[in-house]
PAVEXBA-45113 format. One line per field, with one value per residue: residue in one letter; x, y, z of N, C-alpha, C in turn. Coordinates in steps of 0.05 Angstrom, whole numbers, plus 5000, padded with zeros to 4 digits. Each point is the difference from the previous one (the first is absolute). Example, Ala and Ser with C-alpha at 12.3 -4.5 7.8 and 13.67 -1.06 7.14 Angstrom:
<pts>
rest <- [a|s]
n.u <- [5264|4993]
n.v <- [4886|5021]
n.w <- [5156|4986]
ca.u <- [4982|5016]
ca.v <- [5024|5024]
ca.w <- [5000|5001]
c.u <- [5018|4985]
c.v <- [5024|5022]
c.w <- [5000|5014]
</pts>
This chain:
<pts>
rest <- [d|a|d|s|h|l|a|v|h|k|l|n|s|t|d|a|f|v|a|f|q|s|t|g|d|d|g|f|i|a|n|i|d|y|y|s|q|p|a|t|t|a|e|l|e|v|e|t|a|d|f|s|y|p|a|w|a|g|y|n|h|s|t|a|i|l|a|n|q|g|a|a|g|d|g|f|v|r|a|i|h|f|d|p|g|g|t|g|g|t|g|n|a|n|a|i|t|a|h|g|a|l|e|f|d|g|a|d|a|s|y|i|d|m|i|m|v|h|n|s|s|q|a|l|a|v|d|t|i|y|a|i|a|y|q|g|a|g|g|d|g|f|l|e|t|i|s|v|s|q|d|a|g|g|i|v|i|a|t|v|d|a|l|e|f|d|t|a|d|a|s|f|i|s|i|t|e|v|s|n|h|i|f|a|i|a|y|a|g|v|d|t|d|t|d|f|d|g|d|g|f|i|k|s|v|w|i|e|n]
n.u <- [3702|4998|4979|5015|5000|4974|4994|4976|4995|4977|5002|4978|4978|5021|5021|5016|5020|5013|5014|5020|5010|5015|5002|5018|4978|4995|4999|4974|4989|4976|4988|4981|4986|4988|4996|5005|5017|5011|5019|5023|5004|5018|5026|5014|5025|4998|5005|5024|5004|4982|4979|4995|4982|4984|4999|4975|5000|4977|4998|4991|4981|5025|5007|5016|5006|5021|5000|5025|5005|5024|5018|5014|4974|5008|4994|4980|4996|4977|4995|4976|5002|4974|5005|4974|5008|5023|5023|5002|5007|4980|4984|4991|4977|5003|5014|5017|5006|5026|4999|5022|5012|4997|5026|4979|5010|5025|4988|4975|4980|4985|4979|4998|4994|4981|5001|4980|5017|5007|4977|5017|4982|5025|5000|5006|5021|4977|5012|4997|4993|5018|4991|5025|4985|5023|5007|5020|5023|5010|4980|5012|4983|4994|4999|4993|5002|4984|5010|4977|5013|4985|5019|5013|5019|4979|4997|5003|5015|4998|5022|4983|4993|5013|4988|5016|4977|5016|5017|4979|4974|4993|4978|4990|5010|4984|4996|4987|4983|5007|5015|4994|5020|4980|5019|4988|5021|4988|5012|5014|5004|5014|5010|4980|4990|4991|4980|5020|4978|5013|5003|4975|5008|4994|5008|4998|4998|5014|4986|5019|4983]
n.v <- [1875|4991|5016|5020|5010|4995|5020|5009|5015|5010|4999|4988|5007|4995|5013|4980|5008|4978|5004|4985|4982|4994|4990|4984|5001|5004|5026|4996|5015|4994|5007|5003|4992|5013|5017|4981|4987|4996|5015|4987|5026|5001|4996|5007|4993|5007|4975|5001|5011|5015|4989|5017|4996|4994|5026|5005|5022|5013|5006|4986|5004|5007|5011|4982|5003|4987|4992|4991|4977|5009|5004|4980|4998|5016|5025|4995|5022|4997|5014|4988|5001|5003|4994|5000|5025|4993|5003|5025|4997|4983|5012|5003|4989|4985|5023|4986|5023|4999|5019|5015|4977|4996|4997|4995|4975|5006|4996|5007|4986|4996|4983|5005|5025|5010|5027|5011|5020|5007|5008|5002|4980|4991|5023|5010|4984|4990|4998|4974|5000|4981|4983|4990|4982|4993|4975|5014|5012|4976|4998|5024|5017|5004|5026|4998|5026|4997|5013|5003|5006|5016|4996|5016|4990|5004|4977|5016|4981|5013|4996|5003|4980|4994|4980|4995|4987|4979|5003|4985|5002|4994|4986|4988|5019|5017|5017|5018|5016|5016|5020|5025|4990|4988|4982|4977|4990|4978|4985|4978|5006|5010|4976|5006|4979|4976|5014|5019|5014|5016|5018|5007|5017|5024|5015|5024|5008|5022|5002|5018|5015]
n.w <- [6445|5025|4998|5009|5025|5002|4984|5006|4978|5009|4974|4991|4987|4983|5010|5004|5016|4992|5022|4990|5017|4978|4975|5012|5015|4974|4995|5002|4980|5009|4977|5019|4979|5020|4980|4983|4985|5024|4989|4996|4998|5020|4994|5021|4993|5025|5010|4990|5024|5013|5013|5020|5019|4979|4995|4998|4984|5001|4974|4979|4981|4993|5023|5010|5026|4994|5025|5000|5010|4991|4980|5011|4999|4981|5006|4983|4986|4987|4979|5002|4974|4997|4975|5004|4992|5011|4989|5010|4975|5006|4983|5026|4993|5022|5002|5015|5011|5006|5019|4998|4995|5027|5007|5016|5000|5003|5024|5006|4990|5021|5001|4974|5008|4985|5002|4987|5001|4975|4990|4980|4997|5002|5012|4977|5006|5009|5024|4996|5025|5003|5018|5002|5013|5012|5000|5012|4998|5008|4981|4999|5012|4975|4997|4974|4996|4979|4979|4988|4978|4984|4982|4984|5017|5016|5014|5021|5012|5023|5016|5020|5017|5023|5014|5020|4998|4995|5020|5006|4993|4975|5002|4979|4984|5012|4980|5015|4987|5020|4993|4994|4986|5012|5003|5000|5013|4992|5019|4993|5026|5019|5002|5018|4988|5003|4987|4999|5005|5017|5018|5004|4981|5008|4979|5009|4975|4999|4977|4995|4986]
ca.u <- [5008|4978|5001|4999|5004|4980|4986|4981|4993|4979|5010|4976|4975|5001|5026|5016|5028|5009|5029|5005|5025|4995|5023|5026|4996|4998|4975|4983|4975|4978|4976|4976|4974|4980|4974|4980|5012|5029|5019|5026|5002|5028|5018|5026|5020|5011|5025|5012|5018|4985|4976|4983|4988|4990|4979|4989|4985|4988|5010|4976|4984|5015|5027|5003|5027|5007|5025|5006|5027|5011|5026|5016|4983|4997|4973|4996|4974|4997|4972|4990|4979|4985|4989|4982|4996|5025|5020|5018|5027|5005|4988|4976|4976|4995|5027|5009|5028|5011|5012|5011|5008|5018|5008|4996|5018|5021|5010|4980|4973|4980|4975|4995|4973|5003|4975|5002|4999|4990|4993|5004|4982|5017|5007|5027|5022|4991|5005|4983|5018|4993|5016|5006|5009|5012|5022|5025|5025|4999|4973|4988|4978|5006|4980|5012|4981|5009|4984|4995|4991|5002|5011|4999|5013|4986|4997|5024|4997|5023|4998|4996|5011|5000|4999|5001|4980|5006|5028|5005|4988|4974|4992|4971|4995|4977|4998|4975|4997|4982|4989|5019|5029|5005|4998|5005|5015|4997|5020|5011|5026|5016|4986|5006|4996|5016|4987|5016|4983|5000|4977|4987|5005|4989|5012|4989|5021|4991|5013|4993|4998]
ca.v <- [5003|5010|5028|5007|5029|5014|5025|5009|5028|5009|5023|5016|4985|4975|4987|4997|4990|4980|4996|4974|4987|4976|4986|5010|5020|5026|5015|5004|5015|4992|5017|4984|5013|4986|5012|4980|4975|5006|4990|5014|5014|5007|4991|5012|4992|5024|4994|4976|4988|4991|5017|4991|5021|5023|5017|5019|5025|5012|5025|5009|4977|4983|4997|4995|5000|4973|4997|4972|4991|4990|4988|5002|5007|5029|5010|5014|5011|5009|5004|4981|5013|4982|5015|4981|5007|5003|4978|5005|4994|4971|4985|4987|5017|5010|5000|5009|5010|5009|5026|5016|4982|5011|4983|5017|4990|4984|4980|4979|5009|4978|5007|5027|5011|5026|5016|5027|5020|5024|4996|5025|4998|4995|5024|4998|5010|5002|4974|4983|4989|4974|4991|4972|4989|4974|4990|5004|4988|4992|4994|5024|5011|5025|5014|5018|5013|5004|5017|4991|5023|4997|5022|4996|4975|4977|5000|5002|4993|5009|4999|5025|4999|4973|4999|4973|5002|4980|4993|4973|4980|5007|4983|4999|5028|5012|5029|5011|5028|5005|5027|5015|4999|4980|4973|4979|4976|4976|4980|4982|5010|4984|4979|5004|4975|4977|4986|5005|5008|5029|5014|5019|5028|5020|5026|5022|5017|5025|5003|5024|4995]
ca.w <- [5028|5017|5006|5029|5006|4984|5009|4979|5002|4982|4984|4992|5002|4985|5000|5025|4998|5019|5001|5011|4995|4985|4990|5007|5021|4988|5005|4977|5003|4981|5000|5000|4993|5016|4996|4994|5009|5005|4980|4998|4974|4994|5021|4998|5020|5011|5015|4988|5019|5023|5004|5023|5016|4984|5012|4980|5007|4976|4989|4986|4990|4982|5011|5029|5010|5011|5015|5004|5005|4975|5000|5024|5023|5001|4996|4975|4995|4972|4990|4981|4983|4981|4977|4986|4972|4986|5002|5022|4993|5003|4978|5008|4997|5027|5009|5026|5000|5026|4997|5022|5022|5020|5022|5024|5021|4988|5019|5005|5002|5000|5014|4990|4996|4988|5000|4989|5020|4988|4972|4985|4977|4977|4986|4989|5017|5028|5013|5017|5021|5011|5023|4999|5026|4994|5016|4986|5010|5028|5008|5011|4985|4986|4985|4980|4983|4972|4983|4973|4984|4971|4985|4971|4994|5011|5029|5015|5028|5016|5029|5014|5027|5011|5029|5013|5021|5021|4998|5010|4983|4989|4977|4996|5004|4987|5005|4992|5007|5022|4993|4984|5008|5021|4991|5020|4991|5017|4992|5021|5009|5018|5015|5028|5015|4989|4978|4976|4977|4998|5012|4982|5006|4982|5004|4983|4989|4987|4974|4984|4971]
c.u <- [4976|5004|4999|5005|4982|4990|4983|4993|4978|5008|4977|4976|5001|5026|5013|5027|5004|5031|5005|5028|4994|5026|5027|5000|4999|4973|4984|4976|4981|4978|4976|4976|4978|4971|4978|5010|5030|5018|5025|5003|5029|5017|5028|5018|5015|5026|5011|5019|4986|4977|4985|4989|4989|4978|4992|4990|4991|5014|4977|4987|5015|5028|4999|5029|5005|5027|5004|5029|5010|5027|5015|4984|4995|4971|4998|4971|4999|4971|4994|4976|4987|4987|4982|4997|5025|5020|5019|5029|5007|4989|4974|4976|4993|5026|5003|5029|5008|5015|5013|5010|5020|5006|4999|5015|5020|5011|4980|4972|4981|4976|4991|4970|5003|4972|5005|4997|4987|4995|5002|4979|5015|5005|5030|5020|4993|5001|4975|5018|4989|5018|5002|5010|5010|5020|5026|5023|4998|4973|4985|4977|5007|4975|5014|4979|5013|4981|4997|4988|5003|5013|4999|5012|4987|4997|5027|4994|5025|4995|4996|5012|4998|5000|5003|4981|5002|5028|5006|4989|4974|4994|4969|4988|4975|4998|4973|4998|4979|4985|5021|5027|5006|4995|5007|5014|4996|5020|5006|5028|5015|4982|5008|4994|5015|4987|5012|4983|4999|4974|4989|5003|4985|5013|4987|5024|4986|5016|4991|4997|5005]
c.v <- [5011|5029|5005|5030|5017|5025|5010|5029|5006|5025|5019|4982|4974|4985|5000|4990|4978|4998|4973|4990|4974|4988|5013|5020|5028|5013|5006|5016|4990|5021|4981|5017|4985|5009|4979|4973|5005|4987|5017|5012|5007|4992|5012|4989|5025|4996|4974|4985|4987|5019|4989|5025|5024|5016|5021|5025|5012|5025|5013|4976|4982|4994|4995|4998|4973|5001|4970|4995|4987|4987|5006|5008|5030|5008|5017|5010|5010|5005|4980|5011|4979|5017|4981|5006|5003|4978|5004|4993|4970|4984|4985|5020|5013|4999|5009|5009|5010|5026|5009|4983|5014|4978|5016|4990|4981|4979|4977|5013|4976|5009|5029|5006|5029|5014|5027|5020|5026|4995|5026|5003|4998|5025|4999|5013|5005|4973|4988|4986|4973|4994|4969|4991|4972|4992|5003|4987|4994|4992|5023|5011|5027|5011|5019|5013|5005|5019|4987|5024|4993|5025|4993|4973|4975|5002|4999|4993|5006|4996|5027|5000|4972|5002|4971|5000|4978|4990|4971|4979|5010|4982|5000|5028|5009|5030|5010|5029|5003|5027|5015|5001|4977|4972|4980|4977|4978|4979|4982|5009|4981|4980|5002|4975|4978|4985|5005|5009|5030|5012|5021|5029|5018|5027|5020|5017|5024|5002|5025|4993|5025]
c.w <- [5016|5007|5030|5002|4982|5013|4977|5005|4979|4986|4992|5001|4985|5003|5028|4993|5021|4997|5013|4993|4985|4991|5007|5023|4989|5006|4975|5008|4979|5003|4997|4993|5014|4995|4994|5011|5003|4980|5002|4973|4993|5024|4995|5022|5009|5015|4989|5019|5024|5005|5024|5014|4984|5015|4979|5014|4974|4991|4983|4988|4980|5011|5030|5007|5014|5014|5006|5009|4974|5004|5026|5024|5002|4994|4975|4998|4971|4994|4979|4985|4982|4979|4984|4970|4984|5005|5023|4994|5001|4978|5007|4997|5026|5015|5029|4998|5027|4995|5026|5024|5018|5020|5026|5024|4988|5018|5002|5001|4998|5016|4993|5000|4991|5000|4987|5023|4990|4970|4985|4978|4973|4983|4992|5019|5029|5012|5013|5020|5011|5024|4997|5028|4995|5021|4984|5014|5030|5010|5012|4982|4988|4986|4981|4983|4973|4986|4973|4984|4970|4989|4970|4992|5011|5030|5014|5029|5015|5029|5012|5027|5011|5030|5008|5023|5021|4996|5009|4980|4989|4976|4998|5003|4984|5007|4990|5008|5023|4996|4984|5012|5020|4989|5022|4987|5020|4991|5023|5006|5018|5016|5029|5017|4986|4977|4973|4976|4997|5011|4980|5010|4980|5007|4981|4990|4986|4974|4987|4971|4984]
</pts>
């Protein structure tokens, strides 16, 4: 099946993750070793129902955070880990595993973008905070913050807070950091003329960490 809805994330100096929709519209993660000649070293199916609008954010040199639209159009986020020296419970020499999955929106999530807000340096039981910007129910624009932490049982992902930043329309969303606590969201919003393509908007938001 032709691959679509692709997103790539540089994991470290030799490896990168590629998220993509493939056979049956399911979601897959491939680890690419690009140090010498690019090659796929491992692959994992992360969504068995549906997969689109993937977005990555970093966590550390072996783990990244992936948000996407999944089953029934809902929004999901999970940690993806690559272990080049172990099996990761899959029996593969180079294993990819998924951890701490959270459904962050049970109604709808598309045009997803994500950014790290606060880095805990992965200290045990200390939260790293991320912001997920996306189109939700009714085509409106939403921003949700999540926490990612490690405890003795593994990685835990939880919802922190949520904001509806546009009550009319928001698509083709991009979020970036402007300065400490201040983030800018650019997107296509309400169409004010007759070309039906959505006017361009940008909004600033304050996010505590």
